[in-house]
LUMZARO-252213 format. One record per atom (N, C-alpha, C): residue number from 1; residue in one letter; chain; atom name; z, y, x. Coordinates in Angstrom, 3 decimals. Atoms other than C-alpha are relative to their C-alpha. Example, Ala and Ser with C-alpha at 12.3 -4.5 7.8 and 13.67 -1.06 7.14 Angstrom:
  pake  fikol  lumke  bakol         w         v         u
     1      A      A      N     0.000    -1.190     0.890
     1      A      A     CA     7.800    -4.500    12.300
     1      A      A      C     0.000     1.200     0.900
     2      S      A      N    -0.060    -1.190    -0.820
     2      S      A     CA     7.140    -1.060    13.670
     2      S      A      C     0.730     1.090    -0.770
***
This chain:
  pake  fikol  lumke  bakol         w         v         u
     1      M      A      N    -0.984     1.027     0.246
     1      M      A     CA   -33.572   -12.340    43.299
     1      M      A      C     1.407     0.508     0.330
     2      K      A      N    -1.305    -0.546    -0.372
     2      K      A     CA   -30.723   -10.588    45.139
     2      K      A      C     0.465     1.030    -1.028
     3      L      A      N    -0.335    -1.009     1.002
     3      L      A     CA   -30.872    -7.779    42.594
     3      L      A      C     0.532    -0.662    -1.270
     4      I      A      N    -0.447     0.719     1.200
     4      I      A     CA   -30.514   -10.246    39.724
     4      I      A      C     1.411    -0.537     0.206
     5      K      A      N    -1.348     0.501    -0.303
     5      K      A     CA   -27.486   -11.847    41.421
     5      K      A      C     1.022     1.131    -0.063
     6      K      A      N    -0.913    -1.148     0.007
     6      K      A     CA   -25.900    -8.443    41.947
     6      K      A      C     0.262     0.480    -1.426
     7      L      A      N    -0.167    -0.425     1.389
     7      L      A     CA   -26.530    -7.508    38.321
     7      L      A      C     0.875    -0.974    -0.778
     8      L      A      N    -0.822     1.002     0.685
     8      L      A     CA   -25.021   -10.777    37.093
     8      L      A      C     1.465     0.111     0.412
     9      V      A      N    -1.374    -0.151    -0.485
     9      V      A     CA   -21.945   -10.342    39.271
     9      V      A      C     0.618     1.275    -0.568
    10      A      A      N    -0.512    -1.274     0.521
    10      A      A     CA   -21.569    -6.713    38.198
    10      A      A      C     0.321    -0.105    -1.483
    11      S      A      N    -0.268     0.120     1.436
    11      S      A     CA   -21.847    -7.599    34.516
    11      S      A      C     1.185    -0.920    -0.264
    12      A      A      N    -1.156     0.882     0.160
    12      A      A     CA   -19.339   -10.442    34.901
    12      A      A      C     1.292     0.743     0.300
    13      V      A      N    -1.193    -0.770    -0.369
    13      V      A     CA   -16.852    -8.157    36.634
    13      V      A      C     0.307     1.042    -1.069
    14      S      A      N    -0.246    -1.017     1.029
    14      S      A     CA   -17.322    -5.390    34.068
    14      S      A      C     0.471    -0.644    -1.292
    15      G      A      N    -0.481     0.726     1.178
    15      G      A     CA   -16.837    -7.963    31.303
    15      G      A      C     1.468    -0.336     0.115
    16      L      A      N    -1.418     0.297    -0.215
    16      L      A     CA   -13.517    -9.001    32.831
    16      L      A      C     0.848     1.258    -0.117
    17      V      A      N    -0.735    -1.264     0.078
    17      V      A     CA   -12.420    -5.395    33.193
    17      V      A      C     0.103     0.449    -1.450
    18      L      A      N     0.000    -0.396     1.402
    18      L      A     CA   -13.422    -4.650    29.601
    18      L      A      C     0.947    -0.870    -0.809
    19      T      A      N    -0.885     0.915     0.717
    19      T      A     CA   -11.597    -7.741    28.320
    19      T      A      C     1.455     0.326     0.276
    20      S      A      N    -1.394    -0.322    -0.309
    20      S      A     CA    -8.392    -6.860    30.165
    20      S      A      C     0.375     1.367    -0.561
    21      S      A      N    -0.258    -1.321     0.576
    21      S      A     CA    -8.722    -3.247    29.008
    21      S      A      C     0.242    -0.107    -1.497
    22      L      A      N    -0.181     0.189     1.440
    22      L      A     CA    -9.104    -4.347    25.385
    22      L      A      C     1.326    -0.674    -0.304
    23      A      A      N    -1.291     0.664     0.196
    23      A      A     CA    -6.097    -6.645    25.715
    23      A      A      C     1.136     0.999     0.170
    24      G      A      N    -1.007    -1.039    -0.203
    24      G      A     CA    -4.068    -3.744    27.090
    24      G      A      C     0.040     0.970    -1.164
    25      D      A      N     0.073    -0.890     1.157
    25      D      A     CA    -5.290    -1.540    24.259
    25      D      A      C     0.648    -0.642    -1.219
    26      M      A      N    -0.588     0.687     1.155
    26      M      A     CA    -4.280    -4.164    21.685
    26      M      A      C     1.519    -0.051     0.119
    27      D      A      N    -1.452    -0.032    -0.202
    27      D      A     CA    -0.804    -4.362    23.213
    27      D      A      C     0.557     1.374    -0.358
    28      L      A      N    -0.423    -1.365     0.303
    28      L      A     CA    -0.535    -0.587    22.948
    28      L      A      C    -0.037     0.250    -1.511
    29      V      A      N     0.124    -0.144     1.457
    29      V      A     CA    -1.746    -0.683    19.317
    29      V      A      C     1.154    -0.713    -0.698
    30      K      A      N    -1.107     0.756     0.609
    30      K      A     CA     0.831    -3.364    18.459
    30      K      A      C     1.332     0.722     0.191
    31      K      A      N    -1.225    -0.762    -0.253
    31      K      A     CA     3.587    -1.317    20.087
    31      K      A      C     0.056     1.220    -0.916
    32      G      A      N     0.066    -1.159     0.882
    32      G      A     CA     2.446     1.740    18.135
    32      G      A      C     0.254    -0.356    -1.449
    33      E      A      N    -0.232     0.449     1.375
    33      E      A     CA     2.406    -0.202    14.880
    33      E      A      C     1.480    -0.295    -0.225
    34      K      A      N    -1.436     0.285     0.110
    34      K      A     CA     5.958    -1.378    15.545
    34      K      A      C     0.796     1.306    -0.124
    35      I      A      N    -0.683    -1.298     0.061
    35      I      A     CA     7.101     2.204    16.183
    35      I      A      C    -0.239     0.642    -1.366
    36      F      A      N     0.377    -0.564     1.296
    36      F      A     CA     5.258     3.340    13.035
    36      F      A      C     0.862    -0.587    -1.120
    37      N      A      N    -0.688     0.706     1.085
    37      N      A     CA     7.078     0.753    10.916
    37      N      A      C     1.501    -0.159     0.185
    38      T      A      N    -1.411     0.260    -0.285
    38      T      A     CA    10.530     0.654    12.555
    38      T      A      C     0.856     1.213    -0.339
    39      K      A      N    -0.840    -1.081     0.527
    39      K      A     CA    13.255     2.691    10.891
    39      K      A      C     0.665     0.834     1.092
    40      N      A      N    -0.720    -0.773    -1.020
    40      N      A     CA    15.151     3.672    14.054
    40      N      A      C    -0.905     0.467     1.144
    41      L      A      N     0.949    -0.544    -0.988
    41      L      A     CA    12.000     4.572    16.009
    41      L      A      C    -0.782     1.125    -0.678
    42      G      A      N     0.804    -1.039     0.634
    42      G      A     CA     9.133     6.538    14.494
    42      G      A      C     0.243     0.099    -1.497
    43      N      A      N    -0.221     0.067     1.448
    43      N      A     CA     9.716     5.401    10.909
    43      N      A      C    -1.046     0.806    -0.768
    44      C      A      N     1.082    -0.762     0.629
    44      C      A     CA     6.370     6.976    10.010
    44      C      A      C    -0.239    -0.472    -1.432
    45      L      A      N     0.235     0.595     1.307
    45      L      A     CA     6.103     4.602     7.048
    45      L      A      C     0.906     0.596    -1.076
    46      A      A      N    -0.891    -0.618     0.983
    46      A      A     CA     8.992     6.443     5.385
    46      A      A      C    -0.709     1.130    -0.752
    47      C      A      N     0.681    -1.143     0.624
    47      C      A     CA     6.669     9.382     4.662
    47      C      A      C    -1.499    -0.197    -0.177
    48      H      A      N     1.451     0.181     0.033
    48      H      A     CA     3.131     8.097     5.204
    48      H      A      C    -0.354    -1.426    -0.370
    49      D      A      N     0.594     1.313     0.174
    49      D      A     CA     1.128     5.211     3.850
    49      D      A      C    -1.241    -0.043     0.882
    50      A      A      N     1.129     0.155    -0.915
    50      A      A     CA    -1.653     3.829     5.997
    50      A      A      C    -1.200    -0.587    -0.729
    51      N      A      N     1.266     0.500     0.522
    51      N      A     CA    -5.281     3.110     5.185
    51      N      A      C    -0.219     0.330    -1.466
    52      G      A      N     0.267    -0.481     1.347
    52      G      A     CA    -5.161     5.001     1.895
    52      G      A      C     0.572    -0.842    -1.118
    53      K      A      N    -0.622     0.808     1.049
    53      K      A     CA    -3.004     2.485     0.024
    53      K      A      C     0.803     0.918    -0.910
    54      N      A      N    -0.770    -0.802     0.947
    54      N      A     CA    -1.522     3.981    -3.121
    54      N      A      C     1.351    -0.647    -0.225
    55      I      A      N    -1.346     0.506     0.221
    55      I      A     CA     2.232     3.540    -3.238
    55      I      A      C     0.865     1.116    -0.554
    56      D      A      N    -0.980    -0.959     0.493
    56      D      A     CA     5.120     5.235    -4.994
    56      D      A      C     1.264    -0.177     0.808
    57      G      A      N    -1.252     0.082    -0.751
    57      G      A     CA     8.420     6.028    -3.348
    57      G      A      C    -0.250     0.238     1.466
    58      P      A      N     0.197    -0.194    -1.441
    58      P      A     CA     8.615     5.649     0.436
    58      P      A      C    -1.488    -0.029     0.353
    59      G      A      N     1.393    -0.062    -0.424
    59      G      A     CA     5.344     6.582     2.022
    59      G      A      C    -0.834     0.961    -0.819
    60      S      A      N     0.787    -0.899     0.842
    60      S      A     CA     4.334     9.083    -0.626
    60      S      A      C     0.297     1.476     0.269
    61      M      A      N    -0.375    -1.388    -0.269
    61      M      A     CA     5.913    12.250     0.847
    61      M      A      C    -1.046     0.722     0.861
    62      G      A      N     0.979    -0.605    -0.905
    62      G      A     CA     3.490    12.949     3.694
    62      G      A      C    -1.415    -0.339    -0.419
    63      P      A      N     1.388     0.304     0.352
    63      P      A     CA    -0.298    12.915     3.582
    63      P      A      C    -0.356    -1.443     0.325
    64      K      A      N     0.500     1.349    -0.268
    64      K      A     CA    -2.095     9.591     3.397
    64      K      A      C    -0.667    -0.003     1.374
    65      L      A      N     0.613     0.119    -1.319
    65      L      A     CA    -3.123     8.441     6.839
    65      L      A      C    -1.249    -0.858    -0.140
    66      Q      A      N     1.267     0.712     0.081
    66      Q      A     CA    -6.773     7.520     6.644
    66      Q      A      C    -1.060     0.750     0.802
    67      Y      A      N     1.107    -0.551    -0.794
    67      Y      A     CA    -9.933     8.082     8.698
    67      Y      A      C     0.463     0.610     1.318
    68      L      A      N    -0.526    -0.578    -1.240
    68      L      A     CA    -7.826     8.798    11.782
    68      L      A      C    -0.773    -0.443     1.235
    69      S      A      N     0.792     0.437    -1.150
    69      S      A     CA   -10.210     6.879    14.029
    69      S      A      C    -0.961     1.100     0.449
    70      A      A      N     0.913    -1.093    -0.340
    70      A      A     CA   -12.416     9.988    13.932
    70      A      A      C     0.719     1.180     0.663
    71      W      A      N    -0.762    -1.114    -0.596
    71      W      A     CA    -9.626    12.305    15.117
    71      W      A      C     0.033    -0.132     1.517
    72      P      A      N    -0.198     0.056    -1.456
    72      P      A     CA    -9.441    13.216    18.814
    72      P      A      C     1.435    -0.451     0.315
    73      E      A      N    -1.326     0.499    -0.383
    73      E      A     CA    -6.534    11.454    20.551
    73      E      A      C     0.982     1.135     0.267
    74      Q      A      N    -0.896    -1.108    -0.334
    74      Q      A     CA    -5.114    14.742    21.811
    74      Q      A      C     0.515     0.690    -1.255
    75      A      A      N    -0.431    -0.632     1.256
    75      A      A     CA    -5.018    16.198    18.281
    75      A      A      C     1.083    -0.835    -0.677
    76      L      A      N    -1.023     0.877     0.580
    76      L      A     CA    -3.082    13.160    17.031
    76      L      A      C     1.290     0.072     0.809
    77      Y      A      N    -1.176    -0.094    -0.868
    77      Y      A     CA    -0.750    13.310    20.026
    77      Y      A      C     0.766     1.292    -0.292
    78      D      A      N    -0.633    -1.300     0.243
    78      D      A     CA    -0.078    17.010    19.446
    78      D      A      C     0.692     0.035    -1.356
    79      K      A      N    -0.565     0.013     1.351
    79      K      A     CA     0.566    16.407    15.741
    79      K      A      C     1.315    -0.773    -0.027
    80      V      A      N    -1.240     0.783    -0.050
    80      V      A     CA     3.203    13.747    16.503
    80      V      A      C     1.024     0.704     0.884
    81      Y      A      N    -0.914    -0.651    -0.937
    81      Y      A     CA     4.694    15.643    19.444
    81      Y      A      C     0.676     1.211    -0.639
    82      D      A      N    -0.549    -1.211     0.624
    82      D      A     CA     5.112    18.945    17.576
    82      D      A      C    -0.952     0.493    -1.085
    83      P      A      N     0.922    -0.372     1.075
    83      P      A     CA     3.418    19.349    14.178
    83      P      A      C     0.029     1.485    -0.349
    84      Y      A      N    -0.137    -1.413     0.353
    84      Y      A     CA     4.625    22.948    13.909
    84      Y      A      C    -1.006     0.885     0.721
    85      T      A      N     0.995    -0.809    -0.711
    85      T      A     CA     1.988    24.135    16.394
    85      T      A      C    -1.225     0.256    -0.871
    86      T      A      N     1.154    -0.184     0.886
    86      T      A     CA    -0.711    23.632    13.745
    86      T      A      C     0.413     0.282    -1.436
    87      N      A      N    -0.481    -0.224     1.361
    87      N      A     CA     1.435    23.828    10.605
    87      N      A      C     1.470     0.417     0.059
    88      P      A      N    -1.376    -0.476    -0.180
    88      P      A     CA     4.551    26.014    10.917
    88      P      A      C     0.959    -0.374    -1.128
    89      I      A      N    -0.886     0.386     1.104
    89      I      A     CA     5.879    24.859     7.525
    89      I      A      C    -0.005    -1.513    -0.240
    90      S      A      N     0.032     1.456     0.112
    90      S      A     CA     5.390    21.133     8.159
    90      S      A      C     1.406    -0.558    -0.201
    91      Q      A      N    -1.274     0.688     0.183
    91      Q      A     CA     8.173    18.849     6.959
    91      Q      A      C     0.151    -1.149     0.991
    92      M      A      N    -0.039     1.086    -0.977
    92      M      A     CA     7.300    16.343     9.671
    92      M      A      C     0.816     0.427     1.217
    93      P      A      N    -0.781    -0.333    -1.200
    93      P      A     CA     9.806    16.246    12.529
    93      P      A      C    -0.881     0.038     1.249
    94      A      A      N     0.686    -0.063    -1.296
    94      A      A     CA     8.653    17.112    16.045
    94      A      A      C     0.547    -1.132     0.867
    95      F      A      N    -0.537     1.197    -0.641
    95      F      A     CA     9.151    13.599    17.424
    95      F      A      C     0.063     0.118     1.514
    96      G      A      N    -0.006    -0.145    -1.453
    96      G      A     CA     8.226    14.466    21.003
    96      G      A      C     0.843     1.161     0.467
    97      K      A      N    -0.726    -1.207    -0.398
    97      K      A     CA     9.605    17.972    21.246
    97      K      A      C     1.504    -0.193    -0.150
    98      N      A      N    -1.425     0.263     0.225
    98      N      A     CA    12.949    16.780    19.849
    98      N      A      C     0.532    -1.162     0.838
    99      G      A      N    -0.424     1.100    -0.853
    99      G      A     CA    13.013    13.838    22.270
    99      G      A      C     0.246    -1.310    -0.724
   100      W      A      N    -0.208     1.235     0.757
   100      W      A     CA    13.015    11.185    19.550
   100      W      A      C    -0.947    -1.103     0.444
   101      L      A      N     0.959     0.961    -0.536
   101      L      A     CA     9.914     9.507    20.974
   101      L      A      C    -0.437     0.470     1.382
   102      S      A      N     0.460    -0.317    -1.355
   102      S      A     CA     8.885     9.344    24.620
   102      S      A      C    -1.512     0.213    -0.001
   103      D      A      N     1.437    -0.178    -0.168
   103      D      A     CA     5.424    10.223    25.894
   103      D      A      C    -0.727    -1.324    -0.216
   104      A      A      N     0.629     1.319     0.130
   104      A      A     CA     4.588     6.502    26.145
   104      A      A      C     0.032    -0.487    -1.446
   105      E      A      N    -0.103     0.425     1.400
   105      E      A     CA     5.814     5.849    22.596
   105      E      A      C    -0.971     0.784    -0.882
   106      I      A      N     0.955    -0.798     0.780
   106      I      A     CA     3.745     8.714    21.191
   106      I      A      C    -1.417    -0.484     0.269
   107      K      A      N     1.333     0.519    -0.323
   107      K      A     CA     0.676     7.396    23.028
   107      K      A      C    -0.253    -1.326    -0.703
   108      A      A      N     0.137     1.265     0.724
   108      A      A     CA     1.316     3.972    21.475
   108      A      A      C    -0.246     0.263    -1.484
   109      V      A      N     0.211    -0.355     1.409
   109      V      A     CA     1.586     5.523    18.004
   109      V      A      C    -1.422     0.518    -0.197
   110      V      A      N     1.364    -0.528     0.084
   110      V      A     CA    -1.665     7.399    18.629
   110      V      A      C    -1.010    -1.140     0.068
   111      A      A      N     0.907     1.152    -0.092
   111      A      A     CA    -3.369     4.137    19.671
   111      A      A      C    -0.050    -0.739    -1.332
   112      Y      A      N    -0.031     0.643     1.314
   112      Y      A     CA    -2.234     2.599    16.375
   112      Y      A      C    -0.691     0.872    -1.046
   113      L      A      N     0.606    -0.897     0.985
   113      L      A     CA    -3.238     5.656    14.344
   113      L      A      C    -1.519    -0.011     0.097
   114      K      A      N     1.453     0.028    -0.196
   114      K      A     CA    -6.740     5.466    15.850
   114      K      A      C    -0.643    -1.222    -0.650
   115      T      A      N     0.553     1.192     0.663
   115      T      A     CA    -7.135     2.045    14.166
   115      T      A      C    -0.035     0.174    -1.512
   116      I      A      N    -0.080    -0.206     1.448
   116      I      A     CA    -6.507     3.501    10.694
   116      I      A      C    -1.287     0.648    -0.498
   117      N      A      N     1.263    -0.508     0.573
   117      N      A     CA    -9.663     4.013     8.641
   117      N      A      C     0.158     0.442    -1.422
***
């Protein structure tokens, strides 16, 4: 009986922790989406479309952003921070290396990118 009580309490506590963690993650995703779409921040939408939508004009210069949920977070972070490490002829700016986005802002963008399928 004591074991069952302990298990119930533990599962309730872990449920609360998970819920607050998910809420924090959603806040980070929303912040990343704002940076992605805001002209004077990341402005990623200027060169990339998300979720494989076909568009002409803005958003058609860079590669389509799709299936990014499968990418490791560190690989996405590195790509935003300094894309030249993996592609020396990339046209994408080094948002982190150039100081245009902070570490926290890049992490928010990565959280948003991880939601793109």
